[in-house]
C-alpha positions as CSV (number, residue, x, y, z in Angstrom):
1,M,-26.1,-18.6,1.4
2,K,-25.0,-17.1,4.7
3,F,-21.9,-19.3,4.6
4,L,-21.0,-18.0,1.1
5,S,-21.5,-14.4,2.2
6,A,-19.3,-15.0,5.3
7,V,-16.6,-16.5,3.1
8,V,-16.7,-13.6,0.6
9,A,-16.6,-11.0,3.5
10,L,-13.7,-12.8,5.2
11,S,-11.7,-13.2,1.9
12,S,-12.1,-9.4,1.3
13,L,-10.1,-8.9,4.5
14,F,-7.2,-11.0,3.1
15,V,-6.9,-9.2,-0.3
16,M,-6.7,-5.5,0.7
17,A,-4.5,-2.8,-0.6
18,C,-1.5,-2.1,1.6
19,G,-3.3,-0.3,4.4
20,G,-6.5,0.1,2.4
21,P,-9.7,-1.3,1.0
22,E,-9.2,-1.9,-2.7
23,A,-7.2,-4.2,-4.9
24,M,-7.3,-5.1,-8.6
25,P,-5.6,-8.1,-10.2
26,E,-2.3,-7.1,-11.9
27,S,1.0,-8.4,-12.8
28,P,3.7,-6.4,-11.0
29,A,6.7,-5.2,-12.9
30,V,9.4,-5.3,-10.3
31,G,12.8,-4.1,-11.5
32,S,16.1,-5.2,-10.1
33,A,17.8,-1.8,-10.3
34,E,20.2,-0.6,-7.7
35,Q,18.4,0.5,-4.6
36,A,18.8,3.8,-2.8
37,V,17.4,5.3,0.4
38,L,14.6,7.8,0.1
39,T,15.2,11.6,0.1
40,A,13.0,14.5,0.8
41,G,12.6,15.2,-2.9
42,D,11.4,11.7,-3.8
43,S,7.9,11.7,-5.4
44,L,6.8,8.9,-3.1
45,I,7.2,11.1,0.1
46,G,3.9,12.5,1.3
47,S,0.2,11.6,1.9
48,W,-1.8,9.4,-0.4
49,Q,-5.6,8.9,-0.5
50,N,-7.8,6.1,-1.7
51,G,-11.5,6.8,-0.8
52,S,-11.7,7.6,2.9
53,W,-8.2,6.0,3.5
54,V,-5.1,8.1,3.8
55,Q,-1.6,7.0,4.4
56,T,1.6,9.0,4.7
57,I,5.0,7.8,3.5
58,Y,8.1,9.3,5.1
59,V,11.8,9.6,4.2
60,S,12.5,6.8,6.6
61,G,10.9,4.4,4.1
62,D,8.0,3.8,6.4
63,G,4.3,4.6,5.9
64,Y,1.5,5.1,8.4
65,M,-2.3,5.3,8.2
66,T,-3.5,8.8,8.9
67,S,-7.2,8.1,8.1
68,V,-9.0,4.7,8.0
69,A,-12.5,3.5,7.3
70,S,-14.5,1.6,10.0
71,G,-14.9,-2.1,9.8
72,Y,-11.3,-3.1,9.3
73,P,-9.9,-4.5,12.6
74,C,-6.3,-4.5,11.3
75,W,-6.1,-0.7,10.8
76,S,-6.3,2.3,13.0
77,V,-4.8,5.8,12.7
78,G,-1.0,5.4,13.3
79,S,-0.8,1.8,12.1
80,K,2.3,1.2,10.0
81,S,1.3,0.4,6.4
82,F,4.7,0.3,4.6
83,R,8.2,-0.5,5.8
84,D,11.7,-0.5,4.3
85,L,10.8,1.3,1.1
86,V,13.7,2.1,-1.1
87,K,14.0,3.8,-4.5
88,T,15.0,1.4,-7.3
89,S,14.8,3.8,-10.2
90,T,13.0,7.0,-11.2
91,N,9.5,6.9,-9.7
92,E,10.0,3.2,-8.8
93,Y,10.2,1.8,-5.2
94,T,10.2,-1.5,-3.4
95,G,9.8,-2.6,0.2
96,E,7.1,-4.3,2.2
97,C,3.4,-3.4,2.8
98,G,1.0,-4.6,5.4
99,I,-2.1,-6.4,4.4
100,C,-5.0,-7.4,6.7
101,D,-5.1,-11.1,7.5
102,G,-8.3,-11.3,9.6
103,T,-7.4,-9.2,12.7
104,S,-3.6,-8.7,12.2
105,V,-1.3,-7.2,9.6
106,V,0.9,-9.5,7.5
107,W,4.0,-8.1,5.7
108,V,4.4,-8.9,1.9
109,P,6.8,-7.6,-0.8
110,V,5.5,-4.5,-2.6
111,S,6.5,-2.6,-5.8
112,I,5.3,1.0,-6.1
113,T,5.2,3.1,-9.3
114,V,4.6,6.9,-9.0
115,S,3.1,8.6,-12.1
116,T,5.3,11.0,-14.0
117,D,3.2,13.9,-12.8
118,G,3.7,12.7,-9.2
119,L,-0.1,12.7,-8.5
120,W,-0.8,9.0,-8.4
121,M,1.0,6.0,-7.0
122,T,0.1,2.4,-7.8
123,E,1.2,-0.4,-5.4
124,Y,1.7,-4.0,-6.7
125,F,1.6,-6.9,-4.2
126,N,0.4,-10.5,-4.0
127,G,-0.8,-10.3,-7.7
128,T,-3.0,-7.3,-7.1
129,S,-2.7,-3.5,-7.4
130,S,-4.2,-0.4,-5.9
131,S,-3.9,3.3,-6.9
132,W,-3.7,6.2,-4.5
133,Y,-4.0,10.0,-5.2
134,K,-1.5,12.4,-3.7
135,T,-3.1,14.9,-1.3
């Protein structure tokens, strides 16, 4: 029983939202639209919260953790959580996100959709998804 608990706990570190704790199975809808750099007016720019986790995405296309929960050795305030994000269409973005692989961050492709009201973003990666509220 202890072995099974350890396996479940360890596997939860592998399937984490980009820079965060939650992920739900999903099928990503990644478009192949023309890519564009981010601008200050893009709905993705800003801080996003999921529970006690907060990450901020900048015009550079990079995102960083600004608040993290304890118990996740991969993440600390200032850790990069997104990189190379580009706009693919209205409220749609692609790039890479970091996921916790034990004690280090591994980079995987990510597709992000921002809600039409700009208050929610959902990230899709590795067959999972996670939603974040704009703060």
